[in-house]
KEMIZA-804665 format. One line per field, with one value per residue (C-alpha): residue number from 1; x, y, z; residue in three letters. Coordinates in steps of 0.02 Angstrom, whole numbers, plus 50000, padded with zeros to 5 digits. Example, Ala and Ser with C-alpha at 12.3 -4.5 7.8 and 13.67 -1.06 7.14 Angstrom:
2
n: (1,2)
px: (50615,50684)
py: (49775,49947)
pz: (50390,50357)
res: (ALA,SER)
This chain:
481
n: (1,2,3,4,5,6,7,8,9,10,11,12,13,14,15,16,17,18,19,20,21,22,23,24,25,26,27,28,29,30,31,32,33,34,35,36,37,38,39,40,41,42,43,44,45,46,47,48,49,50,51,52,53,54,55,56,57,58,59,60,61,62,63,64,65,66,67,68,69,70,71,72,73,74,75,76,77,78,79,80,81,82,83,84,85,86,87,88,89,90,91,92,93,94,95,96,97,98,99,100,101,102,103,104,105,106,107,108,109,110,111,112,113,114,115,116,117,118,119,120,121,122,123,124,125,126,127,128,129,130,131,132,133,134,135,136,137,138,139,140,141,142,143,144,145,146,147,148,149,150,151,152,153,154,155,156,157,158,159,160,161,162,163,164,165,166,167,168,169,170,171,172,173,174,175,176,177,178,179,180,181,182,183,184,185,186,187,188,189,190,191,192,193,194,195,196,197,198,199,200,201,202,203,204,205,206,207,208,209,210,211,212,213,214,215,216,217,218,219,220,221,222,223,224,225,226,227,228,229,230,231,232,233,234,235,236,237,238,239,240,241,242,243,244,245,246,247,248,249,250,251,252,253,254,255,256,257,258,259,260,261,262,263,264,265,266,267,268,269,270,271,272,273,274,275,276,277,278,279,280,281,282,283,284,285,286,287,288,289,290,291,292,293,294,295,296,297,298,299,300,301,302,303,304,305,306,307,308,309,310,311,312,313,314,315,316,317,318,319,320,321,322,323,324,325,326,327,328,329,330,331,332,333,334,335,336,337,338,339,340,341,342,343,344,345,346,347,348,349,350,351,352,353,354,355,356,357,358,359,360,361,362,363,364,365,366,367,368,369,370,371,372,373,374,375,376,377,378,379,380,381,382,383,384,385,386,387,388,389,390,391,392,393,394,395,396,397,398,399,400,401,402,403,404,405,406,407,408,409,410,411,412,413,414,415,416,417,418,419,420,421,422,423,424,425,426,427,428,429,430,431,432,433,434,435,436,437,438,439,440,441,442,443,444,445,446,447,448,449,450,451,452,453,454,455,456,457,458,459,460,461,462,463,464,465,466,467,468,469,470,471,472,473,474,475,476,477,478,479,480,481)
px: (49038,49032,48941,48890,48753,48886,49071,49181,49063,49204,49196,49384,49417,49271,49333,49508,49435,49339,49492,49586,49441,49433,49622,49611,49473,49581,49525,49631,49545,49592,49521,49445,49386,49348,49371,49449,49475,49622,49782,49854,49925,50051,50157,50143,50300,50298,50288,50102,49999,49844,49746,49826,49667,49680,49864,49813,49674,49796,49911,49766,49741,49925,49960,50058,49956,49921,49854,49700,49643,49612,49615,49551,49621,49573,49699,49635,49755,49638,49459,49392,49525,49599,49733,49656,49768,49709,49783,49920,49980,49928,49794,49723,49694,49512,49387,49246,49127,49243,49270,49088,49008,49144,49221,49155,49091,49064,49247,49303,49183,49250,49428,49379,49295,49451,49546,49410,49415,49604,49588,49448,49565,49683,49586,49427,49331,49352,49309,49238,49227,49105,49129,49034,48845,48748,48593,48661,48527,48601,48760,48683,48703,48889,48913,49062,49106,48948,48790,48833,48976,48861,48736,48869,48957,48804,48893,48820,48814,48811,48765,48872,48800,48893,48777,48895,48848,48663,48515,48551,48368,48329,48490,48468,48281,48300,48444,48345,48190,48287,48373,48300,48229,48374,48499,48394,48395,48584,48576,48606,48612,48657,48812,48796,48967,49046,48917,48955,48895,48798,48756,48615,48520,48508,48405,48244,48334,48397,48220,48148,48283,48253,48067,48093,48228,48179,48355,48444,48562,48708,48829,48838,49022,49078,49168,49352,49508,49629,49646,49756,49721,49790,49664,49590,49628,49684,49511,49563,49695,49553,49534,49716,49775,49851,49952,50119,50141,50267,50386,50386,50478,50356,50357,50252,50196,50153,49972,49973,49812,49857,49952,49976,50038,50013,50045,50229,50205,50125,50280,50311,50133,50154,50321,50298,50425,50349,50198,50158,50036,49985,50034,49907,49972,50147,50112,50093,50278,50341,50339,50399,50566,50561,50468,50423,50355,50255,50215,50101,49994,50020,50186,50173,49997,50051,50204,50089,49972,50107,50169,49995,49971,50136,50199,50341,50419,50390,50476,50627,50635,50628,50773,50874,50847,50925,50771,50771,50675,50648,50554,50472,50439,50340,50406,50583,50541,50471,50633,50733,50775,50655,50506,50488,50344,50382,50261,50117,50103,50031,49954,49987,50134,50298,50419,50407,50542,50547,50600,50784,50837,50917,51028,50919,50791,50650,50576,50406,50398,50255,50334,50280,50398,50310,50414,50455,50637,50772,50886,51040,51023,51191,51228,51278,51234,51063,50958,50770,50627,50510,50433,50433,50280,50320,50325,50476,50666,50770,50947,51071,51210,51327,51305,51265,51121,51017,50999,51064,50920,50943,51132,51154,51034,51061,50908,50872,50994,51081,51130,51163,51087,50951,50912,50880,50753,50709,50588,50568,50398,50406,50580,50519,50457,50638,50657,50843,50811,50681,50812,50936,50823,50783,50967,51007,50885,50958,50815,50817,50711,50713,50559,50563,50427,50421,50291,50258,50228,50120,50012,49987,49928,49805,49728,49703,49625,49507,49457,49423,49313,49211,49194,49124,48993,48941,48832,48970,48870,48741,48877,48954,48784,48760,48928,48961,49128)
py: (49673,49559,49622,49531,49501,49530,49534,49380,49294,49266,49419,49440,49259,49246,49406,49331,49173,49270,49377,49217,49149,49308,49302,49119,49164,49291,49454,49584,49599,49711,49718,49871,49910,50093,50084,49945,49926,49816,49802,49694,49808,49802,49930,49953,49959,50150,50149,50177,50079,49975,49837,49665,49588,49695,49651,49467,49495,49585,49436,49323,49438,49419,49606,49716,49796,49983,50114,50137,49963,50024,50215,50228,50118,50129,50056,50044,50115,50073,50027,50198,50275,50236,50303,50348,50313,50409,50368,50270,50400,50439,50573,50588,50496,50503,50425,50327,50470,50600,50496,50454,50616,50746,50695,50749,50583,50654,50706,50530,50451,50566,50516,50332,50358,50443,50283,50176,50275,50258,50069,50064,50141,49991,49841,49747,49692,49783,49659,49760,49708,49784,49799,49718,49710,49809,49812,49927,50058,50178,50192,50212,50401,50373,50238,50257,50074,49968,49997,50177,50106,49975,50107,50231,50102,49998,49844,49670,49639,49474,49453,49328,49240,49121,48973,48903,49047,49001,49114,49122,49138,49280,49373,49365,49402,49541,49617,49618,49691,49831,49890,50041,49999,50076,49970,49812,49821,49804,49634,49504,49351,49262,49162,49040,49016,48887,48748,48587,48418,48362,48517,48424,48427,48616,48615,48654,48791,48865,48871,48949,49083,49124,49142,49249,49362,49369,49334,49170,49078,49069,48975,48863,48856,48712,48743,48704,48681,48622,48787,48922,49106,49248,49296,49471,49518,49462,49401,49237,49217,49168,49010,48957,48836,48901,48750,48665,48500,48366,48314,48483,48647,48752,48935,49050,49217,49337,49390,49579,49678,49782,49647,49689,49597,49422,49362,49372,49195,49113,49013,48960,48895,48794,48716,48534,48534,48686,48708,48893,48954,49116,49143,49229,49190,49168,48981,48976,49018,48877,48745,48861,48831,49002,49161,49295,49467,49526,49695,49817,49965,50042,49988,50082,50019,49840,49857,49908,49764,49628,49701,49691,49512,49454,49417,49544,49453,49284,49341,49404,49241,49144,49247,49226,49038,49029,49021,49113,49278,49378,49540,49604,49792,49842,49684,49743,49910,49818,49719,49880,49983,50127,50174,50363,50465,50649,50706,50598,50500,50349,50430,50529,50426,50508,50369,50189,50059,49913,49735,49783,49632,49732,49886,50002,50139,50196,50369,50376,50492,50565,50508,50336,50223,50110,50019,49852,49801,49675,49631,49535,49442,49472,49301,49197,49331,49258,49366,49392,49511,49594,49761,49898,49982,50077,50242,50268,50276,50152,50195,50064,50087,50006,49962,49779,49767,49612,49655,49771,49840,49872,49855,50010,50038,49956,49873,49804,49741,49572,49521,49339,49197,49175,49358,49490,49615,49687,49808,49693,49610,49449,49404,49228,49205,49159,48973,48984,49110,48993,48856,48971,49009,48825,48780,48911,48822,48650,48602,48540,48578,48454,48509,48642,48765,48881,48996,49097,48938,48873,49030,49021,48841,48895,49031,48902,48778,48912,48960,48777,48756,48911,48860,48690,48764,48924,48963,49060,49077,49178,49281,49329,49376,49501,49585,49724,49673)
pz: (49484,49636,49792,49950,50076,50208,50247,50225,50102,49977,49864,49849,49806,49683,49602,49584,49508,49375,49341,49297,49194,49089,49064,49011,48888,48799,48879,48969,49139,49285,49462,49544,49720,49751,49939,50040,50227,50267,50369,50230,50097,49956,49862,49675,49568,49580,49771,49798,49925,49887,49973,49962,49889,49733,49714,49720,49593,49478,49491,49441,49290,49246,49261,49380,49517,49502,49620,49510,49561,49740,49748,49927,50066,50249,50371,50551,50681,50826,50861,50810,50696,50526,50414,50246,50096,49943,49773,49858,49984,50164,50156,50332,50495,50544,50661,50580,50622,50545,50389,50355,50412,50387,50222,50052,49984,49810,49806,49853,49728,49592,49635,49625,49456,49386,49427,49349,49188,49176,49196,49066,48938,48949,49014,48973,49072,49237,49375,49519,49701,49823,50011,50154,50131,50001,50114,50250,50220,50349,50244,50072,50069,50106,49975,49860,49834,49812,49710,49669,49565,49487,49430,49374,49264,49220,49285,49274,49461,49553,49737,49832,49984,50101,50128,50260,50375,50368,50330,50145,50092,50211,50174,49986,49982,50109,50013,49850,49933,50015,49857,49768,49597,49500,49597,49592,49403,49404,49489,49353,49464,49625,49673,49817,49894,50012,49985,50078,50016,49862,49758,49669,49835,49820,49660,49753,49848,49686,49613,49771,49772,49590,49622,49777,49704,49521,49456,49416,49532,49410,49522,49673,49722,49833,49996,49967,50072,49937,49845,49920,49883,49989,50122,50127,50305,50477,50529,50448,50584,50700,50595,50609,50742,50903,50955,50931,50838,50882,50745,50658,50681,50781,50732,50842,50772,50913,50885,50896,50913,50759,50664,50480,50327,50396,50217,50268,50332,50180,50130,50310,50321,50162,50210,50258,50398,50484,50597,50605,50736,50819,51000,51113,51288,51362,51374,51184,51167,51277,51140,51002,50919,50835,50883,50755,50798,50646,50572,50662,50611,50784,50858,51023,51056,51019,51130,51273,51228,51237,51401,51477,51412,51484,51308,51315,51463,51379,51218,51314,51411,51247,51182,51342,51338,51165,51056,50890,50890,50730,50698,50539,50518,50675,50757,50721,50803,50955,50974,50999,51154,51122,51015,51007,50937,50967,50832,50895,50734,50825,50978,51137,51204,51153,51205,51262,51300,51180,51219,51223,51122,50980,51007,50903,50932,50820,50795,50711,50562,50464,50300,50243,50146,50020,49890,49814,49833,49797,49941,49993,50157,50239,50315,50165,50037,49996,49880,49868,49830,49953,49995,50127,50202,50361,50452,50562,50557,50656,50709,50772,50898,50771,50588,50569,50445,50414,50229,50096,49991,49805,49826,49933,50079,50248,50325,50497,50627,50633,50810,50767,50665,50795,50823,50692,50631,50462,50379,50229,50208,50109,50169,50209,50031,49990,50024,50061,50200,50276,50271,50357,50506,50527,50520,50652,50769,50730,50613,50435,50282,50138,50041,49905,49860,49710,49785,49627,49527,49668,49666,49478,49496,49631,49522,49384,49506,49570,49393,49351,49505,49463,49280,49327,49441,49350,49200,49113,48953,49049,49135,48969,48899,49040,49008,48885,48812)
res: (MET,PHE,VAL,GLY,THR,GLY,SER,ASP,VAL,GLY,LYS,SER,VAL,ILE,ASN,ALA,GLY,PHE,CYS,ARG,ILE,PHE,LYS,GLN,ASP,GLY,PHE,THR,PRO,ALA,PRO,PHE,LYS,ALA,GLN,ASN,MET,SER,LEU,ASN,SER,PHE,PRO,THR,ALA,ASP,GLY,LEU,GLU,ILE,GLY,ARG,ALA,GLN,ALA,VAL,GLN,ALA,GLU,ALA,CYS,GLY,VAL,SER,CYS,ARG,VAL,GLU,MET,ASN,PRO,ILE,LEU,SER,LYS,PRO,THR,GLY,TYR,MET,ASN,SER,GLN,ILE,VAL,LEU,ASN,GLY,LYS,PRO,TRP,ALA,THR,LYS,SER,ALA,LYS,GLU,TYR,PHE,ASN,GLY,THR,ASP,ARG,ASP,PHE,LEU,PHE,ALA,GLU,ALA,MET,LYS,SER,PHE,VAL,ARG,LEU,GLU,GLU,GLU,PHE,ASN,PRO,ILE,VAL,VAL,GLU,GLY,ALA,GLY,SER,ILE,SER,GLU,VAL,ASN,LEU,TRP,ASP,LYS,ASP,ILE,THR,ASN,MET,ARG,ILE,ALA,VAL,GLU,LYS,ASN,ALA,ALA,THR,TYR,ILE,ILE,ALA,ASP,ILE,ASP,LYS,GLY,GLY,VAL,PHE,GLY,SER,LEU,TYR,GLY,THR,MET,GLN,LEU,LEU,PRO,GLU,ALA,GLU,ARG,LYS,GLN,ILE,ALA,GLY,ILE,ILE,ILE,ASN,LYS,PHE,ARG,GLY,ASP,ILE,SER,LEU,PHE,GLU,ASP,GLY,ARG,LYS,ILE,LEU,GLU,GLU,LEU,CYS,GLY,VAL,PRO,VAL,VAL,ALA,VAL,ILE,PRO,HIS,PHE,ARG,ASP,ILE,TYR,ILE,ASP,ASP,GLU,ASP,SER,GLU,VAL,VAL,ASP,LYS,LYS,GLN,PHE,LYS,SER,VAL,GLN,GLY,LYS,THR,ASN,ILE,ALA,VAL,VAL,LEU,LEU,ARG,HIS,MET,SER,ASN,PHE,THR,ASP,PHE,ASN,VAL,LEU,GLU,LYS,THR,LEU,GLU,ILE,ASN,LEU,TYR,TYR,ALA,VAL,THR,PRO,GLU,ASP,LEU,GLU,GLN,ALA,ASP,ILE,VAL,ILE,ILE,PRO,GLY,SER,LYS,ASN,THR,ILE,SER,ASP,MET,LEU,PHE,ILE,GLN,LYS,GLN,GLY,MET,ALA,LYS,ALA,ILE,LYS,GLN,ALA,HIS,GLU,SER,GLY,LYS,ALA,VAL,TYR,GLY,ILE,CYS,GLY,GLY,PHE,GLN,ILE,MET,GLY,ASN,TRP,ILE,LYS,ASP,PRO,ASN,HIS,VAL,GLU,GLY,GLU,ILE,GLU,ALA,LEU,PRO,GLY,LEU,GLY,ILE,LEU,PRO,VAL,GLU,THR,THR,MET,THR,GLU,GLU,LYS,ILE,THR,ARG,GLN,CYS,GLU,PHE,GLN,PHE,GLN,PRO,GLY,GLY,LEU,THR,GLY,LYS,GLY,TYR,GLU,ILE,HIS,MET,GLY,GLU,THR,ILE,ALA,GLU,ALA,SER,ASN,PRO,THR,CYS,ILE,ILE,ASP,GLY,LYS,LYS,SER,ASP,GLY,TYR,PHE,LEU,ASN,GLU,LYS,THR,TRP,GLY,THR,TYR,ILE,HIS,GLY,ILE,PHE,ASP,THR,THR,GLU,ILE,VAL,LYS,SER,ILE,LEU,LYS,ALA,SER,GLY,LYS,ALA,MET,ASN,SER,GLU,ILE,ASP,PHE,GLN,LYS,PHE,LYS,GLU,GLU,GLN,TYR,ASP,LYS,LEU,ALA,ASP,LEU,ILE,ARG,LYS,ASN,THR,ASP,LEU,GLU,TYR,VAL,TYR,LYS,THR,MET,GLU,LEU)
């Protein structure tokens, strides 16, 4: 099990790296995270929803993702509320106070353990990821995803600390001192992550930490920028550039407050001819060749947000000036004439005008669609694979779909080559579709990218980096295989 001194210390990526190592070494690993909080989700083959990080870790294991890998998923719908997905299906929408204080934690823990047991019957080892910091003493009685799991399953547990953040000695020593004795006994070692510079210079630091904490430092992982692994959540967007670049096709993704599934743009980011950036102000759209409105966990709230920021007017002006504008899922809904919510699925507002770019209107529904799909992109008949995760039904004034899903279902609305919307996440993972949107804007794409092959190479590179900087012999000794 991998736990952390805090959030964003690298637990998800380290977990994925060890998943690949165990696969390479002949085992049949599977990831597990009892409870995840993320706007980035993914549907399993049987249409159940889990956190994207566990789907990535399953891919590193070389297995299909399953709902048991993340039985409880919290998807924020605002600053105080989240939709709770239990065993892959929406279960309730609760405030943080309601969820932590008004929900039977033993019930949720029992549900998580049922999933763990089902995984145990097929896979070995189970590679468990904790959440946030394990030293949040005020949350210990609510814990269903950190050290309670470690104790219950007698997991060899490793604390990950991000040395790049600073304060690594205090955070690790303080964490160990705060843990109750039963939980402290589960800690098998320490992993120092994101080390910059000459690792040999940290030898004294390693010895001091081992003396302070009473467990070995089993790994010091270098900071890297040349290995690409899907990020856990949209907080990483803050680290991406917000500017245009001359000589490239500039694609601006409108930064929504509740933006979801930003992994839709992975291939665009890795395409040499493209500079993808996130647009915060109307001025950010001025140099864009293409504008994309991404998915949203709260479409009405984000529509109000872009109106207030002046982005709604800027997007319409971009469209009217002949620039390409595309919408994915919630972005597609925003491009329509109306967004209606008569059953208050998203909030108190029952109807709100959209951008009016596409002749469609959306009605929010309580039923959630989650499924993987194959599709045919109507212009040119290009084919690809993607997935749907959305609540809401969109009706067009006339039938002119962007895609046909699984050979029969109409999807989205195609106004012209420069203006369309779709519910399909991952549509830009198909290189030929990326070429088509560039061509529509008078741009060319000469590079090729096999994204699945690229991802497999990245998992192997990550595994190699961890191997070179970890005492794997010790790690294996602490595991019951």
